[in-house]
PDB file as gemmi writes it, atoms N, CA and C in Angstrom:
CRYST1    1.000    1.000    1.000  90.00  90.00  90.00 P 1                      
ATOM      1  N   MET A   1      -5.253   4.476   0.513  1.00  0.00           N  
ATOM      2  CA  MET A   1      -5.712   3.503  -0.472  1.00  0.00           C  
ATOM      3  C   MET A   1      -6.320   2.315   0.255  1.00  0.00           C  
ATOM      4  N   THR A   2      -7.488   1.910  -0.191  1.00  0.00           N  
ATOM      5  CA  THR A   2      -8.141   0.726   0.339  1.00  0.00           C  
ATOM      6  C   THR A   2      -7.427  -0.510  -0.185  1.00  0.00           C  
ATOM      7  N   MET A   3      -7.124  -1.423   0.711  1.00  0.00           N  
ATOM      8  CA  MET A   3      -6.452  -2.659   0.333  1.00  0.00           C  
ATOM      9  C   MET A   3      -7.487  -3.741   0.060  1.00  0.00           C  
ATOM     10  N   VAL A   4      -7.103  -4.704  -0.764  1.00  0.00           N  
ATOM     11  CA  VAL A   4      -7.927  -5.873  -1.021  1.00  0.00           C  
ATOM     12  C   VAL A   4      -7.373  -6.986  -0.127  1.00  0.00           C  
ATOM     13  N   ILE A   5      -8.243  -7.554   0.715  1.00  0.00           N  
ATOM     14  CA  ILE A   5      -7.830  -8.622   1.623  1.00  0.00           C  
ATOM     15  C   ILE A   5      -8.203  -9.954   0.987  1.00  0.00           C  
ATOM     16  N   LEU A   6      -7.202 -10.815   0.803  1.00  0.00           N  
ATOM     17  CA  LEU A   6      -7.402 -12.118   0.175  1.00  0.00           C  
ATOM     18  C   LEU A   6      -6.884 -13.221   1.093  1.00  0.00           C  
ATOM     19  N   THR A   7      -7.368 -14.438   0.864  1.00  0.00           N  
ATOM     20  CA  THR A   7      -6.958 -15.592   1.657  1.00  0.00           C  
ATOM     21  C   THR A   7      -6.139 -16.529   0.783  1.00  0.00           C  
ATOM     22  N   ALA A   8      -4.877 -16.714   1.151  1.00  0.00           N  
ATOM     23  CA  ALA A   8      -4.008 -17.635   0.423  1.00  0.00           C  
ATOM     24  C   ALA A   8      -4.461 -19.072   0.673  1.00  0.00           C  
ATOM     25  N   LEU A   9      -3.967 -20.003  -0.120  1.00  0.00           N  
ATOM     26  CA  LEU A   9      -4.372 -21.398   0.017  1.00  0.00           C  
ATOM     27  C   LEU A   9      -3.997 -21.993   1.373  1.00  0.00           C  
ATOM     28  N   ASN A  10      -2.983 -21.419   2.036  1.00  0.00           N  
ATOM     29  CA  ASN A  10      -2.576 -21.906   3.363  1.00  0.00           C  
ATOM     30  C   ASN A  10      -3.364 -21.210   4.477  1.00  0.00           C  
ATOM     31  N   ASN A  11      -4.466 -20.519   4.083  1.00  0.00           N  
ATOM     32  CA  ASN A  11      -5.381 -19.810   4.996  1.00  0.00           C  
ATOM     33  C   ASN A  11      -4.817 -18.538   5.610  1.00  0.00           C  
ATOM     34  N   LEU A  12      -3.656 -18.087   5.193  1.00  0.00           N  
ATOM     35  CA  LEU A  12      -3.141 -16.806   5.662  1.00  0.00           C  
ATOM     36  C   LEU A  12      -3.812 -15.690   4.888  1.00  0.00           C  
ATOM     37  N   ARG A  13      -4.165 -14.623   5.590  1.00  0.00           N  
ATOM     38  CA  ARG A  13      -4.769 -13.458   4.959  1.00  0.00           C  
ATOM     39  C   ARG A  13      -3.661 -12.532   4.475  1.00  0.00           C  
ATOM     40  N   CYS A  14      -3.857 -11.945   3.324  1.00  0.00           N  
ATOM     41  CA  CYS A  14      -2.868 -11.004   2.804  1.00  0.00           C  
ATOM     42  C   CYS A  14      -3.579  -9.778   2.247  1.00  0.00           C  
ATOM     43  N   SER A  15      -2.927  -8.640   2.353  1.00  0.00           N  
ATOM     44  CA  SER A  15      -3.442  -7.377   1.832  1.00  0.00           C  
ATOM     45  C   SER A  15      -2.696  -7.043   0.554  1.00  0.00           C  
ATOM     46  N   VAL A  16      -3.453  -6.679  -0.468  1.00  0.00           N  
ATOM     47  CA  VAL A  16      -2.859  -6.360  -1.765  1.00  0.00           C  
ATOM     48  C   VAL A  16      -3.392  -5.008  -2.214  1.00  0.00           C  
ATOM     49  N   ARG A  17      -2.492  -4.156  -2.680  1.00  0.00           N  
ATOM     50  CA  ARG A  17      -2.924  -2.878  -3.247  1.00  0.00           C  
ATOM     51  C   ARG A  17      -3.584  -3.158  -4.587  1.00  0.00           C  
ATOM     52  N   PRO A  18      -4.809  -2.692  -4.785  1.00  0.00           N  
ATOM     53  CA  PRO A  18      -5.548  -3.040  -6.006  1.00  0.00           C  
ATOM     54  C   PRO A  18      -4.867  -2.589  -7.295  1.00  0.00           C  
ATOM     55  N   GLU A  19      -4.100  -1.503  -7.243  1.00  0.00           N  
ATOM     56  CA  GLU A  19      -3.426  -1.052  -8.467  1.00  0.00           C  
ATOM     57  C   GLU A  19      -2.307  -1.996  -8.894  1.00  0.00           C  
ATOM     58  N   LEU A  20      -1.910  -2.921  -8.028  1.00  0.00           N  
ATOM     59  CA  LEU A  20      -0.878  -3.903  -8.379  1.00  0.00           C  
ATOM     60  C   LEU A  20      -1.455  -5.162  -9.023  1.00  0.00           C  
ATOM     61  N   ILE A  21      -2.780  -5.293  -9.031  1.00  0.00           N  
ATOM     62  CA  ILE A  21      -3.403  -6.488  -9.598  1.00  0.00           C  
ATOM     63  C   ILE A  21      -3.567  -6.298 -11.095  1.00  0.00           C  
ATOM     64  N   ALA A  22      -2.844  -7.129 -11.856  1.00  0.00           N  
ATOM     65  CA  ALA A  22      -2.873  -7.040 -13.313  1.00  0.00           C  
ATOM     66  C   ALA A  22      -4.003  -7.873 -13.892  1.00  0.00           C  
ATOM     67  N   SER A  23      -4.235  -9.075 -13.336  1.00  0.00           N  
ATOM     68  CA  SER A  23      -5.303  -9.932 -13.839  1.00  0.00           C  
ATOM     69  C   SER A  23      -5.737 -10.921 -12.769  1.00  0.00           C  
ATOM     70  N   VAL A  24      -6.943 -11.452 -12.982  1.00  0.00           N  
ATOM     71  CA  VAL A  24      -7.522 -12.448 -12.083  1.00  0.00           C  
ATOM     72  C   VAL A  24      -8.054 -13.573 -12.959  1.00  0.00           C  
ATOM     73  N   GLU A  25      -7.611 -14.805 -12.672  1.00  0.00           N  
ATOM     74  CA  GLU A  25      -8.030 -15.958 -13.469  1.00  0.00           C  
ATOM     75  C   GLU A  25      -8.696 -16.987 -12.566  1.00  0.00           C  
ATOM     76  N   GLY A  26      -9.890 -17.427 -12.972  1.00  0.00           N  
ATOM     77  CA  GLY A  26     -10.620 -18.433 -12.210  1.00  0.00           C  
ATOM     78  C   GLY A  26     -10.230 -19.837 -12.632  1.00  0.00           C  
ATOM     79  N   GLY A  27     -10.567 -20.779 -11.817  1.00  0.00           N  
ATOM     80  CA  GLY A  27     -10.293 -22.190 -12.068  1.00  0.00           C  
ATOM     81  C   GLY A  27     -10.545 -22.941 -10.780  1.00  0.00           C  
ATOM     82  N   ALA A  28      -9.857 -24.060 -10.584  1.00  0.00           N  
ATOM     83  CA  ALA A  28      -9.985 -24.799  -9.324  1.00  0.00           C  
ATOM     84  C   ALA A  28      -9.629 -23.887  -8.153  1.00  0.00           C  
ATOM     85  N   THR A  29      -8.627 -23.051  -8.359  1.00  0.00           N  
ATOM     86  CA  THR A  29      -8.295 -21.972  -7.426  1.00  0.00           C  
ATOM     87  C   THR A  29      -8.229 -20.695  -8.256  1.00  0.00           C  
ATOM     88  N   THR A  30      -8.255 -19.579  -7.593  1.00  0.00           N  
ATOM     89  CA  THR A  30      -8.162 -18.301  -8.293  1.00  0.00           C  
ATOM     90  C   THR A  30      -6.704 -17.843  -8.275  1.00  0.00           C  
ATOM     91  N   THR A  31      -6.202 -17.452  -9.432  1.00  0.00           N  
ATOM     92  CA  THR A  31      -4.844 -16.941  -9.535  1.00  0.00           C  
ATOM     93  C   THR A  31      -4.907 -15.441  -9.770  1.00  0.00           C  
ATOM     94  N   VAL A  32      -4.201 -14.708  -8.915  1.00  0.00           N  
ATOM     95  CA  VAL A  32      -4.122 -13.256  -9.024  1.00  0.00           C  
ATOM     96  C   VAL A  32      -2.705 -12.931  -9.479  1.00  0.00           C  
ATOM     97  N   LEU A  33      -2.567 -12.328 -10.655  1.00  0.00           N  
ATOM     98  CA  LEU A  33      -1.262 -11.950 -11.184  1.00  0.00           C  
ATOM     99  C   LEU A  33      -1.036 -10.474 -10.894  1.00  0.00           C  
ATOM    100  N   LEU A  34       0.093 -10.178 -10.254  1.00  0.00           N  
ATOM    101  CA  LEU A  34       0.427  -8.801  -9.923  1.00  0.00           C  
ATOM    102  C   LEU A  34       1.294  -8.190 -11.017  1.00  0.00           C  
ATOM    103  N   THR A  35       1.315  -6.880 -11.072  1.00  0.00           N  
ATOM    104  CA  THR A  35       2.128  -6.176 -12.071  1.00  0.00           C  
ATOM    105  C   THR A  35       3.612  -6.420 -11.857  1.00  0.00           C  
ATOM    106  N   THR A  36       3.982  -6.906 -10.682  1.00  0.00           N  
ATOM    107  CA  THR A  36       5.385  -7.199 -10.366  1.00  0.00           C  
ATOM    108  C   THR A  36       5.826  -8.555 -10.913  1.00  0.00           C  
ATOM    109  N   GLY A  37       4.857  -9.330 -11.457  1.00  0.00           N  
ATOM    110  CA  GLY A  37       5.166 -10.660 -11.971  1.00  0.00           C  
ATOM    111  C   GLY A  37       4.865 -11.763 -10.970  1.00  0.00           C  
ATOM    112  N   VAL A  38       4.556 -11.403  -9.746  1.00  0.00           N  
ATOM    113  CA  VAL A  38       4.226 -12.381  -8.713  1.00  0.00           C  
ATOM    114  C   VAL A  38       2.802 -12.866  -8.936  1.00  0.00           C  
ATOM    115  N   SER A  39       2.576 -14.164  -8.745  1.00  0.00           N  
ATOM    116  CA  SER A  39       1.211 -14.674  -8.824  1.00  0.00           C  
ATOM    117  C   SER A  39       0.828 -15.273  -7.474  1.00  0.00           C  
ATOM    118  N   LEU A  40      -0.420 -15.054  -7.096  1.00  0.00           N  
ATOM    119  CA  LEU A  40      -0.952 -15.543  -5.828  1.00  0.00           C  
ATOM    120  C   LEU A  40      -2.123 -16.464  -6.125  1.00  0.00           C  
ATOM    121  N   GLU A  41      -2.157 -17.616  -5.468  1.00  0.00           N  
ATOM    122  CA  GLU A  41      -3.323 -18.478  -5.555  1.00  0.00           C  
ATOM    123  C   GLU A  41      -4.136 -18.246  -4.296  1.00  0.00           C  
ATOM    124  N   VAL A  42      -5.395 -17.906  -4.479  1.00  0.00           N  
ATOM    125  CA  VAL A  42      -6.235 -17.536  -3.344  1.00  0.00           C  
ATOM    126  C   VAL A  42      -7.514 -18.365  -3.329  1.00  0.00           C  
ATOM    127  N   ARG A  43      -8.171 -18.386  -2.171  1.00  0.00           N  
ATOM    128  CA  ARG A  43      -9.387 -19.172  -1.971  1.00  0.00           C  
ATOM    129  C   ARG A  43     -10.649 -18.485  -2.512  1.00  0.00           C  
ATOM    130  N   GLU A  44     -10.654 -17.168  -2.573  1.00  0.00           N  
ATOM    131  CA  GLU A  44     -11.840 -16.457  -3.036  1.00  0.00           C  
ATOM    132  C   GLU A  44     -12.085 -16.743  -4.520  1.00  0.00           C  
ATOM    133  N   PRO A  45     -13.356 -16.869  -4.909  1.00  0.00           N  
ATOM    134  CA  PRO A  45     -13.669 -17.041  -6.336  1.00  0.00           C  
ATOM    135  C   PRO A  45     -13.230 -15.811  -7.137  1.00  0.00           C  
ATOM    136  N   ALA A  46     -12.926 -16.020  -8.405  1.00  0.00           N  
ATOM    137  CA  ALA A  46     -12.434 -14.942  -9.263  1.00  0.00           C  
ATOM    138  C   ALA A  46     -13.404 -13.768  -9.308  1.00  0.00           C  
ATOM    139  N   ASP A  47     -14.700 -14.039  -9.413  1.00  0.00           N  
ATOM    140  CA  ASP A  47     -15.682 -12.945  -9.467  1.00  0.00           C  
ATOM    141  C   ASP A  47     -15.650 -12.111  -8.190  1.00  0.00           C  
ATOM    142  N   CYS A  48     -15.467 -12.759  -7.060  1.00  0.00           N  
ATOM    143  CA  CYS A  48     -15.392 -12.052  -5.772  1.00  0.00           C  
ATOM    144  C   CYS A  48     -14.153 -11.153  -5.744  1.00  0.00           C  
ATOM    145  N   VAL A  49     -13.024 -11.666  -6.209  1.00  0.00           N  
ATOM    146  CA  VAL A  49     -11.787 -10.870  -6.232  1.00  0.00           C  
ATOM    147  C   VAL A  49     -11.970  -9.663  -7.145  1.00  0.00           C  
ATOM    148  N   ARG A  50     -12.573  -9.872  -8.301  1.00  0.00           N  
ATOM    149  CA  ARG A  50     -12.800  -8.759  -9.227  1.00  0.00           C  
ATOM    150  C   ARG A  50     -13.678  -7.690  -8.595  1.00  0.00           C  
ATOM    151  N   GLN A  51     -14.720  -8.102  -7.865  1.00  0.00           N  
ATOM    152  CA  GLN A  51     -15.597  -7.146  -7.192  1.00  0.00           C  
ATOM    153  C   GLN A  51     -14.853  -6.379  -6.108  1.00  0.00           C  
ATOM    154  N   LEU A  52     -14.022  -7.079  -5.328  1.00  0.00           N  
ATOM    155  CA  LEU A  52     -13.242  -6.414  -4.283  1.00  0.00           C  
ATOM    156  C   LEU A  52     -12.301  -5.376  -4.877  1.00  0.00           C  
ATOM    157  N   VAL A  53     -11.652  -5.725  -5.984  1.00  0.00           N  
ATOM    158  CA  VAL A  53     -10.725  -4.802  -6.648  1.00  0.00           C  
ATOM    159  C   VAL A  53     -11.490  -3.587  -7.167  1.00  0.00           C  
ATOM    160  N   GLU A  54     -12.639  -3.823  -7.798  1.00  0.00           N  
ATOM    161  CA  GLU A  54     -13.435  -2.718  -8.343  1.00  0.00           C  
ATOM    162  C   GLU A  54     -13.915  -1.789  -7.233  1.00  0.00           C  
ATOM    163  N   ARG A  55     -14.378  -2.347  -6.122  1.00  0.00           N  
ATOM    164  CA  ARG A  55     -14.821  -1.525  -4.990  1.00  0.00           C  
ATOM    165  C   ARG A  55     -13.668  -0.695  -4.429  1.00  0.00           C  
ATOM    166  N   ALA A  56     -12.498  -1.302  -4.305  1.00  0.00           N  
ATOM    167  CA  ALA A  56     -11.339  -0.576  -3.774  1.00  0.00           C  
ATOM    168  C   ALA A  56     -10.950   0.560  -4.714  1.00  0.00           C  
ATOM    169  N   ARG A  57     -10.963   0.296  -6.016  1.00  0.00           N  
ATOM    170  CA  ARG A  57     -10.616   1.333  -6.987  1.00  0.00           C  
ATOM    171  C   ARG A  57     -11.659   2.444  -7.000  1.00  0.00           C  
ATOM    172  N   ASP A  58     -12.948   2.076  -6.891  1.00  0.00           N  
ATOM    173  CA  ASP A  58     -14.018   3.075  -6.850  1.00  0.00           C  
ATOM    174  C   ASP A  58     -13.900   3.946  -5.608  1.00  0.00           C  
ATOM    175  N   ALA A  59     -13.608   3.326  -4.466  1.00  0.00           N  
ATOM    176  CA  ALA A  59     -13.459   4.084  -3.218  1.00  0.00           C  
ATOM    177  C   ALA A  59     -12.295   5.052  -3.330  1.00  0.00           C  
ATOM    178  N   HIS A  60     -11.230   4.609  -3.960  1.00  0.00           N  
ATOM    179  CA  HIS A  60     -10.048   5.459  -4.133  1.00  0.00           C  
ATOM    180  C   HIS A  60     -10.403   6.663  -5.016  1.00  0.00           C  
ATOM    181  N   ALA A  61     -11.112   6.422  -6.106  1.00  0.00           N  
ATOM    182  CA  ALA A  61     -11.502   7.506  -7.015  1.00  0.00           C  
ATOM    183  C   ALA A  61     -12.503   8.439  -6.356  1.00  0.00           C  
ATOM    184  N   LYS A  62     -13.429   7.887  -5.577  1.00  0.00           N  
ATOM    185  CA  LYS A  62     -14.441   8.697  -4.892  1.00  0.00           C  
ATOM    186  C   LYS A  62     -13.810   9.658  -3.893  1.00  0.00           C  
ATOM    187  N   ASN A  63     -12.697   9.275  -3.309  1.00  0.00           N  
ATOM    188  CA  ASN A  63     -12.013  10.101  -2.338  1.00  0.00           C  
ATOM    189  C   ASN A  63     -11.095  11.136  -2.990  1.00  0.00           C  
ATOM    190  N   GLY A  64     -11.253  11.327  -4.303  1.00  0.00           N  
ATOM    191  CA  GLY A  64     -10.482  12.362  -4.989  1.00  0.00           C  
ATOM    192  C   GLY A  64      -9.087  11.943  -5.402  1.00  0.00           C  
ATOM    193  N   HIS A  65      -8.864  10.630  -5.450  1.00  0.00           N  
ATOM    194  CA  HIS A  65      -7.533  10.147  -5.818  1.00  0.00           C  
ATOM    195  C   HIS A  65      -7.520   9.467  -7.167  1.00  0.00           C  
ATOM    196  N   GLY A  66      -8.488   9.800  -8.006  1.00  0.00           N  
ATOM    197  CA  GLY A  66      -8.576   9.185  -9.320  1.00  0.00           C  
ATOM    198  C   GLY A  66      -7.390   9.545 -10.206  1.00  0.00           C  
ATOM    199  N   ARG A  67      -7.206   8.732 -11.234  1.00  0.00           N  
ATOM    200  CA  ARG A  67      -6.104   9.003 -12.177  1.00  0.00           C  
ATOM    201  C   ARG A  67      -6.414  10.238 -12.995  1.00  0.00           C  
ATOM    202  N   ARG A  68      -5.394  10.965 -13.327  1.00  0.00           N  
ATOM    203  CA  ARG A  68      -5.558  12.174 -14.143  1.00  0.00           C  
ATOM    204  C   ARG A  68      -4.844  12.021 -15.450  1.00  0.00           C  
TER     205      ARG A  68                                                      
END                                                                             
């Protein structure tokens, strides 16, 4: 599975499995809500995060790992 690499507000990079991302909200900072209930505030704009998640999910499906 392709991971989504994001930058936390403290400049640490973190890898997130795209299937764990429940929602992405833009604002002064971008908030990424995970299906586990954890929320992450990241430096990337919301549109960028959404594109990264979509690319990771597309790559996963292209490799024959799509949902059935």
